[in-house]
C-alpha positions in Angstrom: -82.9 -49.9 4.1 -82.3 -46.9 2.0 -82.0 -47.5 -1.6 -79.5 -45.0 -2.3 -77.5 -45.1 0.7 -77.7 -41.6 2.1 -78.5 -42.0 5.7 -79.1 -38.8 7.7 -78.9 -41.0 10.9 -75.4 -41.8 10.3 -74.4 -37.9 10.2 -76.1 -37.6 13.8 -74.2 -40.6 15.1 -71.0 -39.1 13.9 -71.7 -35.7 15.5 -73.2 -37.3 18.8 -69.9 -39.5 19.2 -67.4 -36.8 18.4 -68.9 -34.7 21.3 -69.1 -37.9 23.6 -65.4 -38.6 22.8 -64.4 -35.1 23.6 -66.2 -35.2 26.7 -64.4 -38.6 27.7 -60.9 -37.3 26.8 -61.5 -34.1 28.8 -62.6 -36.4 31.9 -59.5 -38.5 31.5 -57.4 -35.4 31.4 -58.7 -34.0 34.6 -58.4 -37.3 36.7 -55.1 -38.3 35.3 -53.3 -34.9 35.6 -50.7 -34.4 38.0 -51.6 -31.8 40.8 -48.5 -29.5 39.4 -50.3 -29.1 36.1 -53.6 -28.0 37.6 -54.9 -24.7 36.1 -51.8 -24.2 33.8 -50.3 -25.8 30.9 -53.4 -25.2 28.7 -52.1 -25.6 25.6 -50.4 -29.0 25.9 -53.8 -30.0 27.4 -55.6 -29.0 24.2 -53.1 -30.8 22.3 -53.7 -34.1 24.5 -57.5 -33.7 24.4 -57.4 -33.4 20.5 -54.8 -35.9 20.1 -56.8 -38.5 22.1 -60.0 -37.5 20.3 -58.2 -38.1 16.8 -57.1 -41.5 17.8 -60.4 -42.6 19.0 -62.5 -41.2 16.1 -59.9 -42.8 13.6 -60.9 -46.2 15.3 -64.6 -45.4 15.3 -64.3 -44.5 11.5 -64.2 -48.0 10.9 -67.4 -49.3 12.1 -68.8 -46.0 10.8 -67.4 -47.0 7.2 -69.3 -50.3 7.7 -72.6 -48.9 8.7 -71.9 -46.4 5.7 -71.6 -48.9 3.2 -74.5 -51.1 4.5 -76.7 -48.3 4.2 -77.1 -49.1 0.4 -79.0 -51.8 -0.5 -77.2 -54.8 -1.9 -78.6 -54.5 -5.3 -77.1 -51.3 -6.0 -73.4 -51.3 -7.1 -71.1 -49.1 -5.0 -70.5 -46.6 -7.7 -74.0 -45.8 -7.8 -74.7 -45.2 -4.3 -75.3 -41.6 -2.9 -73.5 -42.1 0.5 -74.1 -39.9 3.3 -70.6 -39.6 4.5 -67.5 -39.2 2.0 -65.5 -42.1 3.9 -62.5 -42.0 1.6 -62.2 -38.3 2.1 -62.6 -38.6 5.8 -60.0 -41.1 6.0 -57.3 -39.1 3.9 -58.4 -36.1 6.3 -57.9 -38.1 9.5 -54.5 -39.6 8.6 -52.9 -36.4 7.2 -54.2 -34.7 10.4 -52.4 -37.5 12.6 -49.5 -37.2 10.5 -49.0 -33.6 11.4 -49.8 -34.0 14.9 -47.2 -37.0 15.1 -44.3 -35.0 13.2 -45.1 -31.3 14.2 -47.7 -30.6 16.9 -46.9 -33.0 19.7 -43.1 -33.2 19.3 -43.0 -29.2 19.4 -45.4 -29.1 22.3 -43.3 -31.8 24.3 -40.1 -29.9 23.5 -41.6 -26.6 24.9 -43.0 -28.4 27.9 -39.9 -30.2 29.1 -37.4 -27.2 28.8 -36.0 -25.2 31.8 -37.9 -22.7 33.5 -35.0 -20.3 33.0 -35.7 -20.1 29.4 -37.9 -17.4 28.2 -41.1 -18.1 26.8 -39.8 -16.6 23.1 -36.8 -18.7 23.8 -38.7 -21.9 24.3 -40.7 -21.4 21.2 -37.6 -20.7 18.9 -35.8 -23.9 20.4 -38.8 -26.2 19.9 -39.3 -24.8 16.3 -35.8 -25.3 15.4 -35.6 -29.1 16.5 -39.0 -29.7 15.1 -38.7 -27.8 11.9 -35.2 -29.4 11.3 -36.9 -33.1 11.7 -39.8 -32.3 9.4 -37.3 -31.0 6.6 -35.5 -34.1 6.6 -38.8 -36.3 6.7 -40.2 -34.4 4.0 -37.1 -34.6 1.8 -37.0 -38.5 2.4 -40.9 -38.8 1.6 -40.6 -36.5 -1.5 -37.7 -38.3 -3.0 -39.4 -42.1 -2.1 -42.7 -40.8 -3.5 -41.0 -39.4 -6.8 -39.3 -42.7 -7.4 -41.3 -45.5 -5.9 -44.8 -43.6 -5.5 -46.4 -46.2 -8.0 -49.0 -48.9 -7.5 -48.0 -52.1 -9.3 -51.3 -54.1 -10.1 -50.9 -57.6 -11.6 -53.2 -57.8 -14.6 -54.2 -60.7 -17.3 -54.2 -59.8 -20.7 -57.3 -61.4 -22.5 -57.7 -60.5 -26.6 -60.0 -62.0 -29.0 -60.6 -61.7 -32.5 -63.8 -61.3 -34.6 -65.8 -64.1 -36.4 -69.4 -64.2 -37.8 -72.1 -65.8 -35.5 -72.5 -68.5 -38.4 -68.8 -69.3 -38.5 -67.6 -72.7 -37.7 -65.2 -70.9 -35.3 -67.9 -71.1 -32.9 -68.0 -75.1 -32.6 -67.0 -76.8 -29.3 -63.7 -77.7 -30.7 -62.5 -74.4 -30.3 -61.7 -72.6 -27.2 -61.9 -69.2 -28.4 -60.7 -66.8 -31.5 -57.4 -65.9 -32.0 -56.9 -62.3 -32.1 -54.6 -62.0 -35.0 -56.9 -64.3 -37.1 -59.4 -62.7 -39.8 -62.8 -64.2 -40.9 -62.6 -67.3 -42.6 -60.7 -70.9 -42.2 -57.7 -69.4 -40.5 -60.1 -68.0 -37.6 -61.0 -71.8 -36.7 -57.7 -72.4 -35.3 -57.9 -73.5 -31.5 -56.6 -70.3 -29.6 -55.6 -69.9 -25.9 -54.9 -66.2 -25.9 -58.5 -65.2 -24.7 -59.0 -68.3 -22.5 -58.8 -67.5 -18.9 -58.9 -71.0 -17.7 -56.0 -72.1 -19.4 -52.4 -71.5 -18.5 -51.4 -69.7 -21.4 -52.8 -66.4 -20.6 -50.3 -63.7 -20.7 -49.8 -61.8 -17.6 -48.6 -58.2 -17.1 -48.2 -55.2 -14.6 -50.3 -52.2 -14.6 -48.4 -49.3 -13.1 -50.1 -46.3 -11.9 -49.1 -43.3 -9.7 -50.7 -43.5 -6.2 -51.8 -40.1 -4.4 -49.6 -38.5 -1.8 -51.6 -39.1 1.0 -51.8 -42.8 0.4 -48.0 -43.0 0.3 -47.8 -41.1 3.5 -50.3 -43.6 5.1 -48.1 -46.5 3.8 -44.9 -45.0 5.1 -46.3 -44.2 8.6 -48.1 -47.3 8.9 -44.6 -49.1 8.7 -43.3 -47.5 11.5 -46.7 -47.9 13.3 -46.6 -51.5 12.7 -42.9 -51.7 14.4 -44.6 -50.3 17.4 -47.7 -52.2 17.2 -46.1 -55.9 16.7 -43.7 -55.3 19.5 -46.1 -53.2 22.3 -49.3 -55.1 21.3 -47.4 -58.2 21.1 -46.4 -57.9 24.9 -49.5 -56.0 26.0 -52.0 -58.6 24.6 -50.4 -61.2 27.3 -49.6 -58.7 29.7 -53.2 -57.2 30.2 -54.7 -60.5 31.6 -51.6 -61.3 33.4 -51.2 -58.4 35.3 -55.0 -58.0 36.1 -55.3 -61.8 37.5 -52.1 -61.2 39.4 -53.2 -58.0 41.1 -56.2 -60.0 42.3 -54.1 -63.1 43.4 -51.7 -60.8 45.4 -54.3 -58.6 46.8 -54.5 -57.6 50.5 -57.0 -59.6 52.5 -57.5 -57.4 55.5 -56.8 -53.9 56.8 -54.0 -53.6 59.1 -53.5 -52.0 62.6 -52.1 -48.6 63.4 -48.9 -50.1 64.6 -48.5 -52.1 61.7 -49.0 -49.0 59.5 -46.6 -47.2 61.2 -44.1 -50.3 60.9 -44.3 -50.7 57.3 -44.5 -47.0 56.5 -41.3 -46.6 58.3 -39.6 -49.2 56.3 -40.7 -47.9 53.1 -39.5 -44.2 54.1 -35.9 -46.0 54.5 -36.0 -47.8 51.3 -37.0 -44.3 49.8 -34.1 -42.4 51.7 -31.9 -45.3 50.3 -33.2 -44.7 46.6 -32.6 -40.8 47.1 -29.2 -41.1 48.2 -28.5 -43.5 45.1 -30.0 -40.7 42.8 -27.8 -38.1 44.3 -24.7 -40.4 43.8 -25.7 -40.7 40.2 -26.1 -36.9 39.7 -22.9 -36.0 41.5 -21.2 -38.7 38.8 -23.0 -37.0 36.0 -21.6 -33.7 37.0 -18.2 -34.8 36.7 -18.3 -37.3 33.7 -21.4 -36.1 32.0 -24.2 -38.2 30.7 -23.0 -41.9 30.0 -24.4 -45.1 29.2 -23.8 -46.2 32.7 -25.6 -43.2 34.3 -28.5 -43.6 32.5 -28.7 -47.1 33.1 -28.7 -46.3 36.8 -31.0 -43.7 36.7 -33.4 -45.9 35.0 -32.9 -48.5 37.7 -33.6 -45.8 40.1 -36.7 -44.7 38.5 -38.0 -48.2 38.7 -37.5 -48.6 42.1 -39.3 -45.3 42.9 -42.3 -46.7 41.0 -42.3 -49.8 42.9 -42.1 -47.6 46.2 -45.1 -45.6 45.1 -47.2 -48.8 44.2 -46.4 -50.0 47.9 -47.3 -46.7 49.3 -50.7 -46.8 47.5 -51.2 -50.3 48.6 -50.2 -49.1 52.2 -53.2 -46.4 51.9 -55.5 -48.8 50.6 -55.1 -51.5 53.5 -55.1 -48.8 56.2 -57.8 -46.3 54.8 -58.1 -43.1 56.8 -60.8 -40.6 57.4 -64.2 -40.8 58.7 -65.7 -43.4 56.0 -62.9 -46.1 56.5 -65.5 -48.8 55.9 -66.6 -47.5 52.8 -63.0 -47.0 51.6 -62.2 -50.5 52.5 -65.4 -52.1 50.7 -64.4 -50.0 47.5 -60.7 -51.4 47.6 -62.3 -55.0 47.9 -64.7 -54.2 45.1 -61.9 -52.9 42.9 -59.7 -56.1 43.3 -62.8 -58.1 42.2 -63.0 -55.8 39.1 -59.6 -56.6 38.4 -60.2 -60.3 38.5 -63.5 -59.9 36.1 -61.2 -57.4 33.8 -58.6 -60.0 33.7 -61.0 -63.0 32.8 -62.6 -60.7 30.1 -59.3 -59.5 28.9 -58.1 -63.4 28.7 -61.0 -64.1 26.6 -60.5 -61.2 24.3 -56.8 -62.1 23.9 -57.6 -65.9 23.1 -60.2 -65.0 20.5 -57.9 -62.6 18.8 -55.1 -65.2 18.6 -57.6 -67.8 17.3 -59.0 -65.6 14.8 -55.5 -64.8 13.5 -54.8 -68.4 12.8 -58.1 -69.3 11.7 -59.0 -66.3 9.4 -55.5 -64.5 8.4 -52.9 -67.0 8.2 -54.4 -69.1 5.5 -55.9 -68.3 1.8 -58.5 -69.1 1.7 -59.4 -68.7 5.5 -60.2 -71.7 7.4 -63.4 -70.0 9.1 -64.7 -66.5 9.1 -64.7 -67.0 13.0 -65.3 -63.1 14.5 -66.8 -62.0 10.8 -69.8 -64.1 11.5 -69.9 -63.0 15.4 -70.3 -59.6 14.4 -72.8 -60.2 11.6 -74.8 -62.3 14.0 -74.7 -59.7 16.5 -75.7 -57.1 13.7 -78.6 -59.3 12.9 -79.8 -59.5 16.6 -79.1 -55.5 17.1 -77.3 -53.2 15.1 -75.5 -51.8 18.1 -74.1 -54.9 19.5 -72.3 -55.8 16.4 -71.0 -52.2 16.4 -70.0 -52.1 20.0 -68.1 -55.6 19.8 -66.5 -54.7 16.8 -65.0 -51.2 18.4 -64.3 -53.3 21.5 -61.8 -55.5 19.7 -60.3 -52.9 18.1 -59.8 -50.6 21.3 -58.5 -53.6 23.1 -55.6 -53.5 20.7 -54.8 -49.8 21.4 -54.8 -50.9 25.3 -52.4 -53.5 24.4 -50.1 -51.0 22.9 -50.2 -48.8 26.2 -49.7 -51.8 28.4 -46.8 -53.2 26.4 -45.0 -49.8 26.2 -45.0 -49.6 30.1 -44.2 -53.2 30.7 -41.4 -53.6 28.1 -39.7 -50.3 29.2 -39.6 -51.3 32.8 -38.3 -54.5 32.3 -35.8 -53.8 29.7 -35.1 -50.4 30.9 -34.2 -49.4 27.3 -35.7 -46.0 27.2 -37.6 -43.4 29.4 -40.9 -44.5 30.3 -43.8 -42.1 30.6 -46.5 -44.1 32.4 -49.9 -42.8 33.0 -51.2 -42.7 36.7 -54.5 -41.4 38.1 -53.7 -38.1 39.8 -50.2 -38.3 38.8 -49.4 -37.9 35.0 -47.6 -35.0 33.9 -48.0 -33.4 30.6 -44.8 -34.9 29.3 -46.3 -38.3 29.8 -49.5 -37.5 28.4 -48.0 -36.0 25.3 -45.8 -39.1 24.9 -48.6 -41.4 25.2 -50.9 -39.6 23.1 -48.3 -39.5 20.2 -47.7 -43.4 21.0 -51.7 -44.2 20.8 -51.9 -41.9 17.4 -49.1 -43.6 15.8 -50.1 -47.2 16.6 -53.9 -46.6 15.8 -52.7 -46.6 12.1 -51.5 -50.1 12.5 -54.5 -51.0 14.6 -57.0 -49.8 11.8 -54.9 -51.5 9.1 -54.8 -54.8 11.0 -58.7 -54.7 12.1 -59.3 -53.9 8.2 -57.5 -57.0 7.2 -58.9 -59.2 10.1 -62.4 -58.4 9.7 -62.3 -58.0 5.8 -65.7 -60.1 5.7 -67.4 -57.9 8.2 -66.0 -54.6 6.7 -66.1 -55.8 3.0 -66.4 -53.1 0.3 -65.5 -50.2 2.5 -63.2 -47.2 1.9 -60.7 -48.3 4.2 -60.3 -51.9 2.8 -59.7 -50.2 -0.6 -56.9 -47.8 0.8 -55.1 -50.6 2.6 -56.0 -53.4 0.6 -56.2 -52.3 -3.2 -53.4 -49.7 -3.1 -50.9 -50.2 0.1 -50.7 -53.9 -0.6 -49.4 -53.4 -4.3 -47.3 -50.4 -3.5 -44.0 -50.6 -5.1 -41.2 -51.9 -2.5 -43.1 -51.4 0.3 -46.2 -53.3 -0.6 -44.4 -56.6 -0.2 -44.2 -56.2 3.6 -47.8 -56.2 3.6 -48.5 -58.5 0.9 -46.7 -61.2 2.5 -47.9 -60.5 6.1 -44.5 -59.9 7.4 -45.7 -57.5 10.4 -48.6 -60.2 11.2 -46.6 -63.2 11.6 -44.2 -61.2 13.7 -47.0 -59.9 16.0 -48.1 -63.4 16.3 -44.9 -64.8 17.1 -44.1 -61.5 19.7 -47.3 -62.6 21.4 -46.5 -66.2 21.8 -43.0 -65.3 23.0 -44.0 -62.6 25.5 -46.9 -65.0 26.8 -44.2 -67.8 27.7 -41.6 -65.3 29.1 -44.3 -63.2 31.3 -45.4 -66.6 32.8 -41.6 -67.7 33.4 -40.8 -64.2 34.9 -43.8 -64.0 36.9 -43.2 -67.5 38.3 -39.6 -66.6 39.0 -40.8 -63.5 40.9 -42.9 -65.4 43.1 -40.2 -67.6 44.4 -37.9 -64.9 44.9 -37.3 -63.6 48.3 -38.8 -60.5 49.2 -37.7 -57.2 51.3 -39.5 -57.4 54.9 -42.0 -54.5 54.4 -42.8 -56.4 51.0 -43.4 -59.8 52.8 -45.8 -58.0 55.1 -47.6 -56.4 52.7 -48.1 -59.4 50.6 -49.2 -61.5 53.7 -51.9 -59.1 54.6 
């Protein structure tokens, strides 16, 4: 272990990880993009890749921060370490870049991409810039005023003061607690004093206020909105991911169908599709007369949900009736895919249970009941360094997947807003941009949550100093983090969503199905 903390290997790992993450995100973009977006929309694609890369690297910074701190010997204090990576500066840089992407770049690109094709290129740019610039000015004014009046960190301090006395003075007798600060040498100094005795209850407490930096305040304000998304979507997704994965295996098709059955089911799906298209035309006709109302928006949301379900039925039909020369190979891959769903469901169930147990054992009580996953990561690091880091990253990335799953699950069920689902070979750039912004915004809460949950494993890191030392003591906003309001809300949402999902899935299992759905489920 280097004694000064400077480890060139960490710089190499950071460069390699960045290249690998960019390559993976480009691969995701290529395989998920819609055929209509191939060989076009290059700027939105660059924004998507950069946003995904920034989100992934922000989470990878946490284990890198741990490794950077561990590179220095325990006998050397942090202030004397010559670290290879300036982690605090990296955290500030990443967060400010993410704030710019969330507030400016992604919204501008989304507005530009979704405008009508009749609008000129210059017109699209001006319209998008006007909306985004107006919103940015409002946000900047709010942040500036809040920072000017409330941008202080209030640290609770205890004031200990002491007087002076010669070494041979009787004040050093065992009967005296300490030397009163207002006394001088002599008999008066022999009075028993408590103003400099930290073990007594008479020590005066005070508050030391210091202005925080603007990046920290931006991170604090952004993290509040991030936590609002995280506690709802991740609370739903932490139960929805394992339940849906196991459900997919439980209701999988058991065999390949004949051509006559394929034609029959395909005809029924086409009939239901025509009915949905007719409903959509009726809603559009009503919109032309009355404009967009709450009724028409709700109707269109239901139509989108029906179309999504019909697309899923069509994909299932293609799986149970593979076409082409390699039908046997396609069916084998389909069967293997469902078994992978089962394995994924079991793994996600274990991770979700471990997360809930860790919250109860380590985060709910002070002092914690047990370090739990902190000890697990430390043990894995002692066995092999990459095992602990890999497990640590897995638990953090799992929370991001929970956010994405909760977004789709909650939106489809409650129909409260337009959902932008990501599908293989069927994701438009608008869906990509929406989910990238969601991932970037939620990753702030994920990092803060992981830094608190694994405080024993990630002790004395730069991110723990940002979230633990400053944000928790921030004037006004710090109370939300100090009293763990978001943590309790997330845990309550996770328990509630687990009960609701089990109840609704059981209700749907007993609900009568349409003819083609019954045939699909019985195959």
